[in-house]
N, C-alpha and C positions, 0 to 999 in steps of 0.2 A: 355392518350387518353381521359379519362373522362373529364379532364379540357378543352381539345380542343373541345369536343362535346358540353359541356356547353356553351363555347364561341360561337360555331356555332349556338346553339339554340338562344342565345341572338341576334346574327347577323340576323338570320332568322326573329325573332320577330321584329327587328328594320326595316327590309325591308317589313314588313306587312304580312309575310307568317307565321301566327300563327300555321297552320297545321304542317308545317315542324318543327317548334319549339317544338311542343308537341311530334312529332314522334322522334325527336332526344333525347329529355328528357326521353322518354319511353325507348330508347335504353340504356341511362345511368342507369336507374333503373334496367333493365335486367342485365346489366353488374355487377352492385353492388350485385344483388342476386346471380349471378354466382360466385362471389368472396367469398361468404359466406363459411366458412370452414365447411366441412362435415367429419372432422376427428372423428374417433371413440374414445370414452373416456372409459378408463378401469373402471371408476366408475360405468358405466352401467352394466358391467359384475358382479361387486361386488354387486350392488343393486339387480340384478337377483338372485344371490346366497342367499342374505339375505331374499328375498321374498319367497324362498322355505319354505314349511310348515315344522316347526321344530317338529320332532317326539318326542313322549315320549318313554322312553326306560326302560327296566327292569334291575335294577342294584343290585348286591349283596353287601350290606354295613352292617357292624357290625353284620354279621351272618344272616341278613334278606334280603329278596328280596323286593325292593321297586321300584315304578315307578316314574321317574323324567324326566324333560325336557332335551333334548339332549344338551341344552345350559349349563347345570350345570355339565356336565361331566368333569372330570379332569383325567390326566394320573394316572394310577394305579387302576381306577375303573374296576370292573369285570362286564361285560355286558352279558346278556343272549340273544341269537339270535335264531329266529325261522322263519319258512317259511313265506314269505311275508313281513318280517321286512326290513326296511331301515337301513343299517349300519350307526350308528350315528357319528363314528369317526374311526381313524385308530387303529387297535389292533392286538395283537398276540394271536392266538388261544390256549386255554388251553384244550378244549374238542371239539370233532367233531363227530357227529352222522349222517353219510351220508350227511354232509353239502355240499351244492353246492351254489355258489354265482354268480349272473349275474353281470359281470364286464365290459360289452361292452362299456358303456359310459366313462369308465376310461381307459381301455386298448385296446379296439377294438376287444377283443376276442368274436367270434360269438356265442359261446356256454357257458352255465354255467360252472364254474370251480369247480372241486371237491377239497375240502379243507381237510388238514390233520394237525396233531399236531406235527409231527416229526420235529426236527431241520434241518435247511438247512445249509450246510457247505459253500456254495458259496453266500455270501451276495451281490455280484455284479449282481445277476440275475435281469432281467427286471421284472416289476410289475406282468405281466401275469404268471410268473413262481414261484412267491413267494406264494406257496400254503399253507403256515401256517400263512398267514396274511389276514386280512380283511381291507377294505378301505372305508372311508367315501363316501357316495353317491352311493354305490353299493347296490344291493338288494339280500336278501336270497331267492333263488328259491326253495330249497328243504332241508329237514332235519333240524337239530338244532345244536347249538354250544354255547360255552362259550369263551369269549375273554377278555383279559386284555388290557385296553386302553393304547396306547403308544403315541398318538399325538391327539390334538384337534385343531379346528379352523384353523388358517393360518399355523400351523405346520404340518397339514395333507398333503397328496399328492394332494388333491383337493385344499387346500390352496396354495400350491406351484404353482399350475397351475394359480390360480388367481394372484399370484405375478408375474408370467411370463407375463401375459397379461398386467400388469401395466408397465412393463419395455420395452415392444415392441413398436417401433416407425414405423409408416407407411410412406413409401416414396411417393412422388407425382407420379401420373400416367404418362405414356409416353405422352399422349395428353396434360396434364397440363404443362409438361416440354417444349414441343414443342411450345405451345401457348405462354408461358412466353417468350421464345426466340423470337418468332414472334413479340410480343408486344413491347419488348425492341427495336428491329430493326425498327419497324414502327414508334415508338416515335421519334427516332433519325432522320429517314427519313422525318417525318412531320416537325420537327423543321428546318431541312436543307431546305426543300421546301419553308417554310414561309420566311426564310431569303433570298433565291435566288430570288424568285418572287418579293418580296418587293423591293429588291435592284435594280433589272433590271427595274422594273416599274418606280421607282423614278429617275433612271438615264435617262430614256426616257422622263421624264417630265410629267408623268401621275399624276392625282390627288392622293394625299397620302391616302385619306379616301377610295377611290375606290380600290387602290392597297392593302390597309390593309384588306379590305373585301375579295378581290380576293385571297390574300395570305392565309387567314384563311380558305376560301373555298377550296383551294388546299390542305391545311393540312387535312381537313375533307375528301377530295377525296382520299388522300393517305391512310387513315385508313379505313379498312373494317368494318364500324360501324355495319353492319348486322351480323358480325361473331358471337357475343355472342348469338344473337337470333337464328341463324342457328344451332349453336352447341347445344344449349339448346333444341330446337325443335327436332333436329335429335336424340339426346340422349333420349328424352322423348318418341318419336315415336318408337325408337328401344326398349326401355324398355317395351312399350305396346305390341309390336310384340313378344318379348321374353316371356311375361306373357302368351300369347296364346300357347307358346311351353313349359309351365310349369316351366319357370325360372322367379322368382320374384327378381327384382333388388331393393336393399335397398339403394344403393349409386350410383347416376346418372353417375359419371365418370367411373364407372365399366363397363358400356355398351361398351365404346370404348376400354378400356383396354383389354377386352376379345379378341379383334381382334389382339392384339399384343402378345398374349400368345405363348410361345415357348415350355413350359413344363406343362403338366397337372399331378399333383400328386394326385392320387385318392385312397381313402380308398377302401378296398375290399368288406367288408360285407355290403350288401344292395345297394351299388352303382354299383359295377361291378357284383355282384351276386344278387340273389333274396332274400337273407336274410331268407331263408327257407330251412331247411335241407330236402334233397330228396334222397330216395333210388335209386341208379343208377345201382348197380351190385348185382346179386345173384350168389354165387359160391357153387356148389355141385359136389361131385365126381370128382373134378379137372376141371370141365367145368364151365367157366365164362359166365353168361348170362346177357346181358344188358336189363334192365327193359323196356326201350322204344322200343327195338326190339321185346320183347315178346308181348307188347301191339300192335305194328304195325302188327305183323304176326298173332295175335289172338290165341296164344298158350293157350290151356285150362288148365291154372294153377290151377284154383279153383277146388278142389276135384280131382286133377290129380292123387293123390295117390290111388284113388278108381276106376280109369278108366283103363280097360284092354287095352293092345296094346300100351301103352305109353312107351317111352324110360325111363330107370331107372332115368336118370338125370331129366327129366320132372316130373316124379312121385315124386321125392325128392323135386322139387321146390314147389309143392303144400303143402307138409308138412312143409317145411321151412317157407313159407309165413304165413301159418296158425299158426304155433307155435309162430312166432315173433309177430303176432297180438294178440294172446291170453295171452302170458306172457308179459302183457303190461298194464300200468295204464292210458294211454292217452285215451281220448274219441274222438268221431268223429261227425262232423256236416256236413250235406249236404248243400251246398250254393245255393241260388236261381238262380244264373247265371250259375250253373253247377259246378261239381267238389266237392271236400271235403275240410274241414278245421279241423285241429286237435286242441284239447285243452289239454294242459299239457306240459310235457317235450318235447322240440323240437326233440330230438332223437327218443323218443317213438312215437311222432306224425308222424314222417316220416315213421315209420314202418306201422302204421295203415292206413295212406293215400295210401301207395304203395299196401297194401293188398286190400284195397277197389277198387283201379284202376284195380286190377286183379280179381275182382268180389268176394272178400272175405271181406264182410263188417263186421266190428267188432261187431256191435250191434246184427247182426244175429248169428255170431259165439258165442258170449257170451250166447245167448239163447240156442244154440245147445250144447255148451261145457261149462256149468256153472262152475265157479271157486268155489272151496270148501275151499281152504286154500292157504297160500303163505308164502314164506320166503323172506322178503324184501331185496333189494340191500344194500350192505354195502361196504364201501371203501376197507375193508380188503379182502373180498371174490371176489369183482369185478363182481358180478353176482346177478341175482334174479331168484327165482323159484316159479312157481304157479302150483297148483294141480287142475285138471278138471275131471268132469265126461265125459266119452267118448261120442262124439256127435252121435245123432241118426237122421236119415233122414226118410221121409215117405217110401222110397224105400227099406231101409235096417235097420236091427236092430242093427248092429254093424259095426265098421270099419273093412275092410278086411285085415288089415296089422298086425293082431295078437296082438293087444293091449289087455290089460286086461279091466276091467270095468272102470278103471281110468287111467289117464296119468299125469305125471309131465313134464312140459316144463321149460327149463332154457335158459336164454340168458345173455350174458355178454362178458367180454374180452376173446379172443380166447384162450390165454394161460391158463386162469382160467378154462375154460370148458374142455380143454384137460386134465387137472389134474384129473378130475372126470369122464372122458369118457373112456369106455373100448371097445366100438364098434362104427362102422360107418354105417349109413343107406344108403343102395344101391338101393333105389327105391321100392323094394318089399321085402327086407330082410335086416337084419343087419349082418355085417361081422366084424371079429375081427379088432381092431385098431392095425395095424402093424406099425413098425418103418417107413417103406416107406410111409404109408398113413399119419402118423403124420408129417413127413417131408414135404409132399405135402401140407398139410393144413397150416403149418407154412409158407411155401414158398408163398402160395396164400395170406396169411395175410400180409406178408412183401411187396409183390408186390402191393397190394391195398393200404396199408399204405404209400408206396413210391409214390403213385399217389395222395396223399393228402386226401384219403378217411378215414372216420371214420369207423372202422371195428368192427362188433359184430359177435359172434358165437352163434349158436342155437343148443340145444340138447334136448332129451326127454328120459323118462323112463316109461315103462308100469308098472302099479300097479294093484293089485287085491284086492278086498274086499271079505272076511274080513282079509285075511292073512297080508295085508299091511295097516291095519287100522291106526296104529300109524304114518305111513308115509303119508297116505292120509290126516290126520289131522295136518300134519306138526309139530307134537310134538317132533319128533326126527330129527332135521335139518341135523345133520352130516350123519345120515343113509340115509336120503332122497337124498342128493346130492352126490351120488356115483353110479357106475354101469350104467352111462348114455350112451346113444347112440348119437353120434355127427351127426348132420344133414348137416350143411353147414355154409357159411359165408354170411353176408349182408354188403355191402359197401354203404356208403352214404356220401354226400357232399352238401354243399350249392352251387348249380349250378350257372354258369354264366347266366346273363340275355341274352336272345336270340339276342337282338338288339345291344348288346355292341360290339360284334366282328366286325360288320360292322362299328360301330362308331369309333373303334380303327383304322380300315383300313382307314377310311376317315381322321382321325386325322394325321396318318402317311403320307398320300398323301399330306396333307396340311403342312407338315414339322414340325408337333407338336409331341413331344416325350411323350407318355403316361408312367407314372411311378406308380407302385403300392406300397403304404405304408400301412402296416397293423400291428396290434398287434397279428395277428393269427400266427399259426405254420408255419415255413419255408417251409415244404413239401406241405402244403395246398396252401400257397401263390404261390409257384413255379408251381403247377399243374394248378391253375386258370390262372396264367399269361401265361402259355404255351397254354392253350385252347383258350385264347383270343388273342393270338399272340402279347402280350405285350413284352414277352421275350421268346426266343427259348431255349437256353441252359445255360444261365448265372445263376450263383448261387446267391441266395438272400443274401443281407448284413443284418446281424441281429443286434438287439439292443446291444448285447454284443460287437460286433465289433465296432459299432458306439460310445459306451461309451469310448473306448480306443483311439478314433481319435479326433483330434482338427478340427476346421472348416477349417484351412489351409490344413490339411492332407486330409480331406474329399473332398476338392476342386479338388484334383488330380484324384479322381476316380468317382466323382459324375456324370460326363457326360457319364459314361459307365454303371453304375448300373441301372437296370430296376425294381428290386424288393427289397423292404425292409420289413423285418419281425421282429416280437417281439419288436416293437419300443415303446418308451415312449414319453411323450410330449416334453421333452428336445431334443430328437432325431429328432422329426419332425421339430422343430424349427431350429435345426442345419442343416438339409437337405435343408430347404428353404433358409437359409442364404448362404450356400455353392453354391446353384444354382444361387442366385442373384449376388453373388460375381463373378460368371462366366459370368455375363451379360445376364442371362436368365430372361424372364418374366414368373413368376410362378403362376399357378392357383392351389390352394390346397383345396381338399374337406375334410369334416369331419362332424361328427355328435355328438361326445361326448364332455363332458367338457374338456377332455384332448386335444382336437383338437383346442381349442380357441386361444392359443398363436400363433400357426402356421397359423391359419386362418387370424389372424390380421396382421401378418408379411408378408404374401404372397401378391403379387400384386393384386391377385383376391382370396378372401376367399369365398368358396362355401360351404354353410351349407345344411344339409338335412332337407326337410320340414316335412317328415313323422316321421323319427326316430330321428331327431336332437333335442338336448337339447336347452333350451332357451339361455343359455350362448353361445353356438356355433353360434346360429342365430344372436345374438347381435354382435358378433365379425366378422361376414361374410359380404361381399359385395353383395352376391347373394344367394338366397335360391332356391334349387331344390324342387319343389312341388311334383315331382314324384320320387325323390331320384335316378335318372337315369343318368348314365355316358353319354348316347347318347344325353341328353338334353344339357350338357356342350358343346359338339361338335357343336350342332345346334346354341347355343348362340355365339360360336366363329365366326361362319359364319356371324351372324348378326353384331357382333362387327367389323369384317373386313369391312363389307359393309359400316357401319357408318363412320369409319375412312376414307375410300376412298371417300365417299361423302363429308366429311368435306374438304378433300384435293381438291376435284373438285371445291368446292365453293371458296376456297382460290385461286386456280389457276384462276378461272373465274374473281373474283372481283379484285385481284391484277393486272391482265392483263388489265382489263378495266380501273383501276385507273392509271396504267402506261401509257395507251394511252392518257388519259386526261392530265397527267403531261407533256408528250412529246409535246402535242399541246400548252400548256400554256408556256412551256420553250422555244420552238423553234420559236414561232410566233414573239416575239420581236426581235430575232436575224436576222430574214429575213425582218424586217421592217414593219410587219403587225400591225394593231391596235389590241386591246385586243380581242382575238378570241371568248371567252366565258365570259358571265357575271357571277357574283357570284351565283345568283339564278339559272341560267341554270346549273351550276356545281352541285349545291345541288339537282336539279331536276334529273339530270342523276343518281346521286348516290341513290336517293330515289327510282326511278322506276326500276333501273337495279340491285341494291343490295338487293332490297326488295323481291317481289314475285318470280322472276326467281331464285334468290339465295336460297330462302327457298325451292323451287321446286327441286333444285339440291340435297338438303339434303334428299330427299325421293327417289332418284334414285334406282331402283331395283338392286340386286347383279349381278355382272358379272359372266359369265359361268365358269370362271377359279378361282373363289374366293377361293375354297377349293382344288385347284389342284396346288397351288404354296406355297412355304415356307413363313413363316411370315417375314415381313421386319425387318431389324435390329432395336433392341430397341432404339439405340442411333441415329437413322436416323434423319437428319435434316428435318424440315418441307418443305424445298426447295429441298430435295433430289429427286432422280429418275427423273431428268429432269424438275422438276417444275420450278426451278429458270430460267433455259434457256428458257422455254416456256414463262414465264412472260416477260422476257427481249425481245425476238425477236418478239413475237406476239404483245406485247404492243407497240414496236417501229413501227411494220407494221401498227397497228391500228392508231397510232398517225400520221404517214406519209400519210396514205390514207386520213384521215380527214383533216389534214393540207393542203394536196395537193388540195383537193376540195375547201377549204376556200381560199387558196392563189390564185388559178387560177380564181375562180369566182370574188374575190376581185380585182385582177389585170385587169380583162377584163370588170369590171364595172357592174357586176351583182348586182342588188339592194338587193337581199335577201341572200347574201353570208354567213352571220353569221348564219341565220336560217338553211341553207343547211348544214353547218359544224356541227351545233348542232344536226340536224336530222341524218346525216350520222354517227356521233359518237354514238348516242343512238342505232340506228339499228345495227351497227357493233357489239355492245356488245350482242345483241339478237342472232345474228348468231354465235357468239363465244360461248354463253351459250348452244346452240344446239350441237355444235361441240365437246365440252369438256365432254359430257355425258359419253362417253365410249372410250376405245382404239380401238374399232371396228368402222367401218363406220356407220354413222347415217342411211344410206340407208339399212344397214344390220339389225340393231337392230330395226329400224322402229320409226316413229314419235310418234306412239300411245303407245309405251312401257313406256312412262312417260307422261301421260295425264296432270298431274299437271303442268309440265314445258311447255308443248305446250300451255296450257291455259294461263299461266303467260306471255309467249312471245306474244301471240295474244292480251292480255289485255294491255301489255306495248305498243304495236304498236298502239292500239286504243287511249290510253292516249296521246301518242306523237302526233298523228294526231289532238287530241283535243287541245293540246297546240299550234299547228300551226294555226288552223283555227277558234277556238272559240275566239271572241273578248275580253271577260273578261280575258281569259288566255293569249291572245296576249299582252294585256296591262301589265299584271303582269310579264311575262317572257321576254318582249321586243322582241317578235317574229313577223314574217310577213307571210302572206299566200303565200305558194309556188304554182307555176303553176304546171300542171300535169307533164310537161317535167322535171321541177326541182325536183319534188318529185320522179319521176321514176329514174332520174340520181342518186339521193342520195340513193335510195333503191338498185340499181344495184351495185354501188360502195361499199356499206356497206357489200355486200356478199363476197368481196375479202378476208376478214378475215376468213370467214367460209371455203372457198375453200383452203386457206393457211393451216388451221389446219387439214383439211381432208387430204391434201397432206403430212403433217408431220406424221400423224398416219399411212398412207400407207407406207411411207419410214421406219418407226419404225417396223411395222409388217413384212415388207420384210427383214429387217435386222435380226429380231429375227428368221425368218424362215430359213435364210441362216446359222445362228449360230447353 
């Protein structure tokens, strides 16, 4: 096509139309730019990895602790880890003192993972469950530890991910495949037209130079030279609109590919959820209270244990919330826009935020109930205990629930607290811990855990000074943590984003299947999927299951599975491959380094702009600036609109070109002289494929855009009736124009060629208005695409100028039409418009009956 356009530019220049020559050459340049490869190179990911700041680490060598660069580590080195440190390489833990490691970038686990030194008997466990290992690129969030290095550099889990990125090949997008097919077909058609027109003209004795120019002009007419510009502009404008919706497009073809998506594989943490642990449930005395219900009803939880007339359960809620906020190392900040932000461990932060929302602000509690001593959390005990002086308010000198001068609060795993609890708080008194009560507490714990909640228990013990001085000073830990009174349970979860459920509903209505892929626990994943209506009752497929399956085996079940949990980078890649083998167009979201291979392999890789790593963003086609699943669905709508607009342009321009070809092919067969001159053909293509074609590229979305399933990924560009439309409307346009030319030529009208030229140009304007939508133009309105209306009016004015301006008359060999001749051409040119409107009415009627 480029060669034909260059030849056409030379022809135009030879004919004196340097403007046409420049315009055609500009199209060549645009086409060359479009052909420039935008393939992602894995070296970029590796460069991003190398640019990460190389930390210095403390290493025990030759009996001494020394600081060295992480680059100098070798397997066998013993590394000291402490809070805030970046893990420099993969290692096996030798010592762990309350060690917790933030592994979300590598495994997708939303919370810091507690680490232990005990051996694990099942080596096939996914990364998130290998609790005696630490991995390069993760961060120590709490405690300290000692690890022996087992792998460095490319041998680490992070290095294996980089290697996976290098091995992944990206497939061409659906639009690229379709346009490639179209280009091959049009090339063959253009060559055939050149041969036919040239042979027919020579057989009739026409001048060979004129016929050569005509044949080349017809070849140009057959090729929609405005297509590269329309595609580029449509994609660029679509990317601009997506940016306003918080979706940053990194690779232009991704804009259209979004419209073809059939499956969205989404990470859970931060995309489907808020990435913020939130207390949702308080359970006391067997009664489960939803925190949002308490807030909505205005239940006086703050100091409820001191208010007479409250139910025992409500009185216990006050003590439960207060104890959870006091036995806590997180701090609280009030935000300018309202609400609170916690600083510290996410779980503890959720407790202090929930207490503040219930009017128990931690800073005020700490002043009224000052902490005197504490027993820190340990992995062996699974609890922490703090000792406080009993709070005093201006209205009262002591708490009315028979505490001593001091109180010990404990929080931790429910089974751990039950081991040291002998009584249960009943709102205004403590009662013995019976077997029935213990069973009720354990049942509530299991129920909440089964809902994906993280569950903590809270207990207290009154202390007196000076008899319990040793306990108050926490010098006797074992004696302090006994004879506790169990208060209740706190359930928390990273809640779903409020807008995501509606976005999932929209995606399903559009025939798109949302799939959750997470490194989190299966129960948590199942609960969030149920709340968002991603999956109702299907069981998650875990990383352990995926490790035992080949891609071929996974293909057999991949269309049914909605939730994947505890997955590794290889598993994500395997899921994408299986879906693509099933013919699906896959959008994959991710934020961690571990997501990069799957992001690159997917048809659309979607990285997180807020929590995403640089490596994941490099591998992605699109970046969500707000990390929101709903933004993906909005982007899919934009992508579908862009693809449909490109199809409208192809339908419009190929039909117009077909009309021109029919005129040029049939005229010699019925004995007419050459109906159109080469420059007239080029003019028609310039004014009709130009502004009107570009205006079709910005057509607003149809009302049913997100209420229909995606079109088949292998759909031909001429599918869904486009080929038939081009054939019959092109023939109708050609016959109408040829009829006008033939009748006026046979009856001796002097201006017959100008009338044919004008009728053909204006017919294409009517066609442009008609193909805007499957609905009637009179229903959607002329003003719904002002750009197209303006382009049509401008084209009409330019055509009038070509007919009546002397300079242009000489250039295009036209003659001034009389008013009756102009009106006749105008009226006959509307036949195509009415024909297309009739076609749309028949199609709508057929769909309604179906």
